[in-house]
Backbone as JSON Lines, residues from 0, in Angstrom:
{"i":0,"aa":"M","n":[-2.96,28.59,19.0],"ca":[-4.02,28.03,18.19],"c":[-3.44,26.91,17.33]}
{"i":1,"aa":"N","n":[-4.15,25.79,17.27],"ca":[-3.74,24.67,16.42],"c":[-3.98,24.99,14.96]}
{"i":2,"aa":"Q","n":[-3.1,24.52,14.13],"ca":[-3.23,24.67,12.69],"c":[-3.74,23.34,12.12]}
{"i":3,"aa":"L","n":[-4.36,23.38,10.97],"ca":[-4.87,22.17,10.33],"c":[-3.93,21.73,9.22]}
{"i":4,"aa":"N","n":[-3.52,20.48,9.25],"ca":[-2.67,19.9,8.21],"c":[-3.22,18.51,7.92]}
{"i":5,"aa":"S","n":[-4.18,18.44,7.04],"ca":[-4.83,17.18,6.73],"c":[-5.22,17.16,5.26]}
{"i":6,"aa":"L","n":[-5.08,15.98,4.63],"ca":[-5.46,15.89,3.22],"c":[-5.93,14.49,2.89]}
{"i":7,"aa":"I","n":[-6.65,14.4,1.77],"ca":[-7.09,13.13,1.22],"c":[-6.68,13.11,-0.25]}
{"i":8,"aa":"L","n":[-5.98,12.06,-0.65],"ca":[-5.6,11.86,-2.05],"c":[-6.26,10.59,-2.54]}
{"i":9,"aa":"E","n":[-6.74,10.62,-3.75],"ca":[-7.28,9.41,-4.36],"c":[-6.73,9.33,-5.77]}
{"i":10,"aa":"G","n":[-6.06,8.21,-6.06],"ca":[-5.45,8.05,-7.37],"c":[-4.91,6.65,-7.55]}
{"i":11,"aa":"N","n":[-3.91,6.52,-8.41],"ca":[-3.31,5.22,-8.71],"c":[-1.82,5.24,-8.41]}
{"i":12,"aa":"L","n":[-1.32,4.1,-7.95],"ca":[0.11,3.98,-7.69],"c":[0.87,3.97,-9.01]}
{"i":13,"aa":"V","n":[1.9,4.78,-9.11],"ca":[2.65,4.88,-10.36],"c":[3.81,3.89,-10.44]}
{"i":14,"aa":"R","n":[4.15,3.27,-9.32],"ca":[5.16,2.2,-9.28],"c":[4.96,1.4,-7.99]}
{"i":15,"aa":"D","n":[5.59,0.24,-7.93],"ca":[5.5,-0.58,-6.72],"c":[6.11,0.17,-5.54]}
{"i":16,"aa":"S","n":[5.57,-0.1,-4.36],"ca":[6.1,0.53,-3.15],"c":[7.47,-0.05,-2.81]}
{"i":17,"aa":"V","n":[8.23,0.7,-2.01],"ca":[9.56,0.28,-1.6],"c":[9.61,0.3,-0.07]}
{"i":18,"aa":"L","n":[9.9,-0.86,0.52],"ca":[10.01,-0.97,1.97],"c":[11.47,-0.83,2.36]}
{"i":19,"aa":"S","n":[11.72,-0.01,3.38],"ca":[13.09,0.14,3.88],"c":[13.06,0.19,5.4]}
{"i":20,"aa":"E","n":[14.23,0.08,5.99],"ca":[14.37,0.16,7.44],"c":[15.52,1.14,7.72]}
{"i":21,"aa":"P","n":[15.22,2.46,7.67],"ca":[16.28,3.46,7.82],"c":[16.98,3.39,9.18]}
{"i":22,"aa":"V","n":[16.23,2.97,10.19],"ca":[16.76,2.77,11.53],"c":[16.32,1.37,11.96]}
{"i":23,"aa":"P","n":[17.19,0.56,12.55],"ca":[16.76,-0.79,12.94],"c":[15.47,-0.77,13.76]}
{"i":24,"aa":"G","n":[14.5,-1.58,13.33],"ca":[13.21,-1.67,14.01],"c":[12.19,-0.65,13.55]}
{"i":25,"aa":"F","n":[12.56,0.25,12.65],"ca":[11.66,1.29,12.16],"c":[11.47,1.11,10.66]}
{"i":26,"aa":"K","n":[10.28,0.66,10.26],"ca":[10.02,0.39,8.84],"c":[9.34,1.57,8.17]}
{"i":27,"aa":"K","n":[9.74,1.8,6.92],"ca":[9.18,2.88,6.12],"c":[8.85,2.33,4.74]}
{"i":28,"aa":"C","n":[7.65,2.65,4.26],"ca":[7.24,2.25,2.92],"c":[6.98,3.53,2.13]}
{"i":29,"aa":"A","n":[7.62,3.64,0.98],"ca":[7.47,4.83,0.14],"c":[6.85,4.45,-1.2]}
{"i":30,"aa":"F","n":[5.94,5.29,-1.68],"ca":[5.32,5.08,-2.98],"c":[4.84,6.42,-3.52]}
{"i":31,"aa":"S","n":[4.46,6.44,-4.8],"ca":[3.95,7.66,-5.43],"c":[2.55,7.41,-5.95]}
{"i":32,"aa":"V","n":[1.7,8.43,-5.8],"ca":[0.32,8.35,-6.26],"c":[0.12,9.39,-7.37]}
{"i":33,"aa":"G","n":[-0.44,8.94,-8.48],"ca":[-0.81,9.84,-9.57],"c":[-2.29,10.19,-9.43]}
{"i":34,"aa":"V","n":[-2.59,11.47,-9.43],"ca":[-3.96,11.95,-9.26],"c":[-4.37,12.74,-10.5]}
{"i":35,"aa":"N","n":[-5.49,12.36,-11.08],"ca":[-6.01,13.05,-12.27],"c":[-7.0,14.13,-11.88]}
{"i":36,"aa":"R","n":[-6.93,15.25,-12.58],"ca":[-7.92,16.32,-12.44],"c":[-8.42,16.64,-13.84]}
{"i":37,"aa":"F","n":[-9.71,16.45,-14.04],"ca":[-10.31,16.7,-15.35],"c":[-11.06,18.03,-15.31]}
{"i":38,"aa":"Y","n":[-10.88,18.83,-16.35],"ca":[-11.62,20.09,-16.46],"c":[-11.67,20.52,-17.92]}
{"i":39,"aa":"K","n":[-12.46,21.55,-18.18],"ca":[-12.55,22.11,-19.54],"c":[-11.82,23.45,-19.53]}
{"i":40,"aa":"N","n":[-10.99,23.66,-20.56],"ca":[-10.27,24.93,-20.66],"c":[-11.16,26.0,-21.31]}
{"i":41,"aa":"K","n":[-10.57,27.17,-21.58],"ca":[-11.35,28.27,-22.16],"c":[-11.9,27.95,-23.54]}
{"i":42,"aa":"K","n":[-11.27,27.02,-24.25],"ca":[-11.75,26.62,-25.58],"c":[-12.76,25.48,-25.49]}
{"i":43,"aa":"N","n":[-13.19,25.17,-24.26],"ca":[-14.15,24.09,-23.99],"c":[-13.6,22.71,-24.37]}
{"i":44,"aa":"E","n":[-12.27,22.56,-24.29],"ca":[-11.63,21.27,-24.56],"c":[-11.41,20.54,-23.24]}
{"i":45,"aa":"D","n":[-11.56,19.23,-23.28],"ca":[-11.3,18.43,-22.09],"c":[-9.8,18.38,-21.83]}
{"i":46,"aa":"V","n":[-9.43,18.62,-20.58],"ca":[-8.03,18.6,-20.17],"c":[-7.88,17.63,-19.0]}
{"i":47,"aa":"N","n":[-6.84,16.81,-19.06],"ca":[-6.51,15.9,-17.96],"c":[-5.19,16.36,-17.37]}
{"i":48,"aa":"E","n":[-5.24,16.91,-16.18],"ca":[-4.05,17.38,-15.49],"c":[-3.65,16.32,-14.47]}
{"i":49,"aa":"V","n":[-2.44,15.81,-14.56],"ca":[-1.98,14.76,-13.65],"c":[-0.95,15.33,-12.69]}
{"i":50,"aa":"S","n":[-1.13,15.04,-11.41],"ca":[-0.16,15.44,-10.39],"c":[0.35,14.18,-9.7]}
{"i":51,"aa":"F","n":[1.61,14.2,-9.3],"ca":[2.23,13.05,-8.65],"c":[2.66,13.45,-7.25]}
{"i":52,"aa":"F","n":[2.3,12.61,-6.27],"ca":[2.6,12.9,-4.88],"c":[3.36,11.73,-4.25]}
{"i":53,"aa":"D","n":[4.47,12.05,-3.57],"ca":[5.23,11.04,-2.84],"c":[4.55,10.83,-1.49]}
{"i":54,"aa":"V","n":[4.43,9.56,-1.09],"ca":[3.77,9.2,0.16],"c":[4.68,8.27,0.94]}
{"i":55,"aa":"E","n":[4.69,8.43,2.27],"ca":[5.42,7.52,3.14],"c":[4.5,7.01,4.22]}
{"i":56,"aa":"A","n":[4.63,5.72,4.54],"ca":[3.89,5.09,5.64],"c":[4.92,4.45,6.56]}
{"i":57,"aa":"Y","n":[4.6,4.36,7.85],"ca":[5.56,3.87,8.83],"c":[4.99,2.73,9.66]}
{"i":58,"aa":"G","n":[5.89,1.95,10.27],"ca":[5.51,0.89,11.21],"c":[4.74,-0.24,10.55]}
{"i":59,"aa":"K","n":[3.68,-0.69,11.24],"ca":[2.86,-1.8,10.74],"c":[2.19,-1.43,9.42]}
{"i":60,"aa":"M","n":[1.78,-0.17,9.29],"ca":[1.17,0.27,8.04],"c":[2.16,0.12,6.88]}
{"i":61,"aa":"A","n":[3.44,0.34,7.15],"ca":[4.46,0.19,6.11],"c":[4.58,-1.26,5.65]}
{"i":62,"aa":"E","n":[4.53,-2.19,6.59],"ca":[4.62,-3.61,6.24],"c":[3.43,-4.03,5.38]}
{"i":63,"aa":"Y","n":[2.24,-3.62,5.78],"ca":[1.03,-3.95,5.02],"c":[1.06,-3.28,3.65]}
{"i":64,"aa":"C","n":[1.52,-2.05,3.64],"ca":[1.6,-1.27,2.4],"c":[2.54,-1.94,1.4]}
{"i":65,"aa":"E","n":[3.66,-2.44,1.87],"ca":[4.63,-3.08,0.98],"c":[4.01,-4.28,0.27]}
{"i":66,"aa":"E","n":[3.12,-4.97,0.97],"ca":[2.44,-6.14,0.4],"c":[1.36,-5.74,-0.6]}
{"i":67,"aa":"K","n":[0.6,-4.69,-0.31],"ca":[-0.58,-4.33,-1.1],"c":[-0.34,-3.26,-2.17]}
{"i":68,"aa":"A","n":[0.6,-2.36,-1.94],"ca":[0.77,-1.2,-2.82],"c":[1.6,-1.56,-4.04]}
{"i":69,"aa":"K","n":[0.93,-1.97,-5.1],"ca":[1.58,-2.35,-6.35],"c":[1.16,-1.4,-7.47]}
{"i":70,"aa":"K","n":[2.02,-1.22,-8.43],"ca":[1.8,-0.3,-9.55],"c":[0.41,-0.5,-10.18]}
{"i":71,"aa":"G","n":[-0.29,0.61,-10.38],"ca":[-1.59,0.59,-11.04],"c":[-2.77,0.46,-10.09]}
{"i":72,"aa":"R","n":[-2.53,0.04,-8.87],"ca":[-3.63,-0.16,-7.93],"c":[-4.16,1.19,-7.44]}
{"i":73,"aa":"G","n":[-5.47,1.28,-7.32],"ca":[-6.09,2.49,-6.83],"c":[-5.99,2.58,-5.32]}
{"i":74,"aa":"V","n":[-5.73,3.77,-4.82],"ca":[-5.63,3.98,-3.37],"c":[-6.28,5.29,-2.97]}
{"i":75,"aa":"R","n":[-6.68,5.34,-1.72],"ca":[-7.1,6.58,-1.08],"c":[-6.21,6.73,0.15]}
{"i":76,"aa":"V","n":[-5.53,7.86,0.23],"ca":[-4.61,8.12,1.33],"c":[-5.12,9.3,2.14]}
{"i":77,"aa":"V","n":[-5.24,9.09,3.43],"ca":[-5.56,10.17,4.35],"c":[-4.27,10.43,5.12]}
{"i":78,"aa":"G","n":[-3.85,11.68,5.17],"ca":[-2.58,11.96,5.83],"c":[-2.35,13.43,6.03]}
{"i":79,"aa":"R","n":[-1.07,13.77,6.16],"ca":[-0.67,15.15,6.39],"c":[0.58,15.45,5.58]}
{"i":80,"aa":"L","n":[0.81,16.71,5.33],"ca":[2.01,17.13,4.6],"c":[3.17,17.27,5.58]}
{"i":81,"aa":"K","n":[4.35,16.9,5.12],"ca":[5.57,17.07,5.91],"c":[6.65,17.62,4.99]}
{"i":82,"aa":"Q","n":[7.46,18.52,5.52],"ca":[8.55,19.1,4.75],"c":[9.87,18.78,5.44]}
{"i":83,"aa":"D","n":[10.78,18.18,4.69],"ca":[12.15,17.95,5.17],"c":[13.06,18.96,4.49]}
{"i":84,"aa":"T","n":[13.99,19.51,5.24],"ca":[14.98,20.44,4.67],"c":[16.38,19.98,5.07]}
{"i":85,"aa":"W","n":[17.34,20.2,4.17],"ca":[18.72,19.82,4.42],"c":[19.61,20.62,3.49]}
{"i":86,"aa":"K","n":[20.91,20.52,3.72],"ca":[21.9,21.17,2.86],"c":[22.51,20.11,1.95]}
{"i":87,"aa":"D","n":[22.61,20.41,0.67],"ca":[23.22,19.46,-0.26],"c":[24.75,19.56,-0.17]}
{"i":88,"aa":"S","n":[25.45,18.82,-1.01],"ca":[26.91,18.77,-0.96],"c":[27.56,20.13,-1.26]}
{"i":89,"aa":"N","n":[26.82,21.03,-1.92],"ca":[27.34,22.37,-2.22],"c":[26.95,23.39,-1.16]}
{"i":90,"aa":"G","n":[26.27,22.94,-0.11],"ca":[25.84,23.85,0.95],"c":[24.54,24.56,0.66]}
{"i":91,"aa":"K","n":[23.89,24.22,-0.44],"ca":[22.63,24.84,-0.82],"c":[21.47,24.19,-0.06]}
{"i":92,"aa":"S","n":[20.54,25.0,0.43],"ca":[19.37,24.47,1.13],"c":[18.43,23.8,0.14]}
{"i":93,"aa":"V","n":[17.99,22.6,0.49],"ca":[17.08,21.82,-0.34],"c":[15.92,21.39,0.54]}
{"i":94,"aa":"S","n":[14.74,21.28,-0.06],"ca":[13.59,20.8,0.71],"c":[12.73,19.88,-0.14]}
{"i":95,"aa":"K","n":[11.98,19.06,0.55],"ca":[11.06,18.14,-0.11],"c":[9.78,18.09,0.71]}
{"i":96,"aa":"V","n":[8.66,18.21,0.02],"ca":[7.35,18.08,0.67],"c":[6.75,16.76,0.23]}
{"i":97,"aa":"Y","n":[6.24,15.99,1.18],"ca":[5.62,14.71,0.88],"c":[4.46,14.46,1.85]}
{"i":98,"aa":"V","n":[3.72,13.4,1.59],"ca":[2.56,13.05,2.4],"c":[2.96,11.95,3.38]}
{"i":99,"aa":"V","n":[2.62,12.14,4.65],"ca":[2.77,11.09,5.65],"c":[1.4,10.45,5.8]}
{"i":100,"aa":"A","n":[1.31,9.17,5.45],"ca":[0.02,8.46,5.48],"c":[-0.38,8.15,6.92]}
{"i":101,"aa":"E","n":[-1.62,8.44,7.23],"ca":[-2.2,8.07,8.52],"c":[-3.24,6.97,8.34]}
{"i":102,"aa":"H","n":[-3.75,6.84,7.11],"ca":[-4.73,5.8,6.78],"c":[-4.65,5.57,5.27]}
{"i":103,"aa":"I","n":[-4.65,4.3,4.86],"ca":[-4.61,3.97,3.43],"c":[-5.71,2.96,3.13]}
{"i":104,"aa":"E","n":[-6.48,3.24,2.09],"ca":[-7.48,2.29,1.6],"c":[-7.05,1.85,0.21]}
{"i":105,"aa":"Y","n":[-7.15,0.55,-0.03],"ca":[-6.76,-0.02,-1.33],"c":[-8.01,-0.42,-2.09]}
{"i":106,"aa":"R","n":[-8.11,0.04,-3.33],"ca":[-9.24,-0.37,-4.17],"c":[-9.07,-1.84,-4.53]}
{"i":107,"aa":"P","n":[-10.19,-2.52,-4.75],"ca":[-10.08,-3.94,-5.15],"c":[-9.26,-4.06,-6.44]}
{"i":108,"aa":"V","n":[-8.52,-5.15,-6.52],"ca":[-7.71,-5.42,-7.7],"c":[-8.63,-5.82,-8.84]}
{"i":109,"aa":"K","n":[-8.36,-5.33,-10.04],"ca":[-9.17,-5.68,-11.21],"c":[-9.01,-7.16,-11.51]}
{"i":110,"aa":"K","n":[-10.04,-7.75,-12.13],"ca":[-10.04,-9.19,-12.42],"c":[-8.81,-9.62,-13.21]}
{"i":111,"aa":"T","n":[-8.38,-8.86,-14.2],"ca":[-7.21,-9.25,-15.0],"c":[-5.96,-9.28,-14.13]}
{"i":112,"aa":"E","n":[-5.85,-8.36,-13.17],"ca":[-4.7,-8.34,-12.28],"c":[-4.76,-9.52,-11.31]}
{"i":113,"aa":"E","n":[-5.98,-9.85,-10.83],"ca":[-6.14,-10.97,-9.92],"c":[-5.68,-12.25,-10.57]}
{"i":114,"aa":"V","n":[-6.02,-12.43,-11.83],"ca":[-5.65,-13.66,-12.54],"c":[-4.14,-13.76,-12.64]}
{"i":115,"aa":"S","n":[-3.48,-12.68,-13.01],"ca":[-2.02,-12.74,-13.16],"c":[-1.32,-12.9,-11.82]}
{"i":116,"aa":"E","n":[-1.84,-12.26,-10.76],"ca":[-1.21,-12.35,-9.45],"c":[-1.47,-13.7,-8.8]}
{"i":117,"aa":"A","n":[-2.62,-14.29,-9.07],"ca":[-3.01,-15.51,-8.38],"c":[-3.05,-16.7,-9.33]}
{"i":118,"aa":"A","n":[-2.15,-16.77,-10.26],"ca":[-2.16,-17.85,-11.25],"c":[-1.98,-19.21,-10.59]}
{"i":119,"aa":"D","n":[-1.22,-19.25,-9.5],"ca":[-0.98,-20.54,-8.87],"c":[-1.85,-20.76,-7.63]}
{"i":120,"aa":"T","n":[-2.84,-19.93,-7.38],"ca":[-3.73,-20.12,-6.24],"c":[-4.98,-20.86,-6.66]}
{"i":121,"aa":"K","n":[-5.71,-21.33,-5.66],"ca":[-6.93,-22.09,-5.94],"c":[-8.06,-21.16,-6.33]}
{"i":122,"aa":"T","n":[-9.02,-21.69,-7.08],"ca":[-10.18,-20.91,-7.46],"c":[-11.11,-20.77,-6.27]}
{"i":123,"aa":"L","n":[-12.03,-19.83,-6.34],"ca":[-13.0,-19.65,-5.26],"c":[-13.83,-20.9,-5.07]}
{"i":124,"aa":"A","n":[-14.18,-21.59,-6.15],"ca":[-14.98,-22.81,-6.05],"c":[-14.2,-23.89,-5.29]}
{"i":125,"aa":"E","n":[-12.9,-24.03,-5.57],"ca":[-12.09,-25.01,-4.85],"c":[-12.01,-24.68,-3.37]}
{"i":126,"aa":"K","n":[-11.85,-23.39,-3.07],"ca":[-11.79,-22.97,-1.67],"c":[-13.11,-23.22,-0.96]}
{"i":127,"aa":"A","n":[-14.23,-22.95,-1.64],"ca":[-15.54,-23.19,-1.05],"c":[-15.76,-24.67,-0.81]}
{"i":128,"aa":"A","n":[-15.33,-25.52,-1.75],"ca":[-15.47,-26.97,-1.58],"c":[-14.66,-27.45,-0.39]}
{"i":129,"aa":"E","n":[-13.47,-26.92,-0.22],"ca":[-12.64,-27.3,0.92],"c":[-13.28,-26.88,2.23]}
{"i":130,"aa":"A","n":[-13.91,-25.7,2.23],"ca":[-14.53,-25.19,3.45],"c":[-15.72,-26.03,3.86]}
{"i":131,"aa":"T","n":[-16.45,-26.61,2.9],"ca":[-17.64,-27.39,3.23],"c":[-17.34,-28.87,3.41]}
{"i":132,"aa":"T","n":[-16.2,-29.35,2.94],"ca":[-15.84,-30.76,3.07],"c":[-15.01,-30.95,4.32]}
{"i":133,"aa":"P","n":[-15.47,-31.82,5.25],"ca":[-14.68,-32.02,6.46],"c":[-13.35,-32.71,6.12]}
{"i":134,"aa":"P","n":[-12.28,-32.32,6.78],"ca":[-10.98,-32.92,6.48],"c":[-10.91,-34.36,6.99]}
{"i":135,"aa":"E","n":[-10.07,-35.15,6.34],"ca":[-9.83,-36.52,6.78],"c":[-9.06,-36.48,8.1]}
{"i":136,"aa":"P","n":[-9.38,-37.39,9.03],"ca":[-8.61,-37.41,10.29],"c":[-7.15,-37.77,10.01]}
{"i":137,"aa":"Q","n":[-6.26,-37.06,10.65],"ca":[-4.83,-37.31,10.49],"c":[-4.23,-37.47,11.87]}
{"i":138,"aa":"T","n":[-4.21,-38.66,12.36],"ca":[-3.76,-38.9,13.73],"c":[-2.3,-38.53,13.93]}
{"i":139,"aa":"D","n":[-1.46,-38.82,12.95],"ca":[-0.04,-38.51,13.1],"c":[0.17,-37.02,13.27]}
{"i":140,"aa":"V","n":[-0.51,-36.21,12.46],"ca":[-0.36,-34.77,12.53],"c":[-0.9,-34.24,13.85]}
{"i":141,"aa":"Q","n":[-2.06,-34.77,14.27],"ca":[-2.66,-34.3,15.52],"c":[-1.77,-34.64,16.71]}
{"i":142,"aa":"S","n":[-1.22,-35.83,16.75],"ca":[-0.37,-36.2,17.87],"c":[0.93,-35.39,17.86]}
{"i":143,"aa":"Q","n":[1.44,-35.12,16.67],"ca":[2.65,-34.31,16.56],"c":[2.38,-32.91,17.08]}
{"i":144,"aa":"T","n":[1.22,-32.36,16.73],"ca":[0.85,-31.03,17.21],"c":[0.72,-31.04,18.72]}
{"i":145,"aa":"A","n":[0.1,-32.05,19.27],"ca":[-0.06,-32.13,20.72],"c":[1.3,-32.2,21.41]}
{"i":146,"aa":"E","n":[2.24,-32.96,20.84],"ca":[3.58,-33.04,21.42],"c":[4.28,-31.69,21.36]}
{"i":147,"aa":"E","n":[4.12,-30.98,20.25],"ca":[4.75,-29.66,20.12],"c":[4.18,-28.69,21.14]}
{"i":148,"aa":"E","n":[2.86,-28.75,21.35],"ca":[2.25,-27.86,22.33],"c":[2.72,-28.17,23.73]}
{"i":149,"aa":"A","n":[2.95,-29.46,24.04],"ca":[3.38,-29.85,25.37],"c":[4.78,-29.31,25.67]}
{"i":150,"aa":"V","n":[5.63,-29.22,24.66],"ca":[6.98,-28.72,24.85],"c":[6.96,-27.25,25.26]}
{"i":151,"aa":"F","n":[6.1,-26.49,24.64],"ca":[6.04,-25.07,24.93],"c":[5.17,-24.86,26.12]}
């Protein structure tokens, strides 16, 4: 009988993701997600319980994750639990449980973050104007492109 190992986490990244290549050609992106749980205790006081979960993504998802997964950004991770076990330098058995991401959704970046991240990019109005304004003909560039295409 098959067992079920599936979960969904929704929270915020507690630090920027880290991309590594533990084996040549195999990319891994690691990050941590902080998840809040709000409830009332027996004294009817509001309590915020925070849990932190380590997440790993692999392959193409890891490359995309490294670009998008920045501290403070909201994410939803669909994945499964994985446990690694090993012996430490003293011969003691050690284990770690983490989430292997199978799907990651990134919440839109807040306006204040967009401004700081895109300080040197064009405004939406400038981009819209460029999209509606036909470009000037550039014969030198076009002929150069045609020559490059002919070589390949």
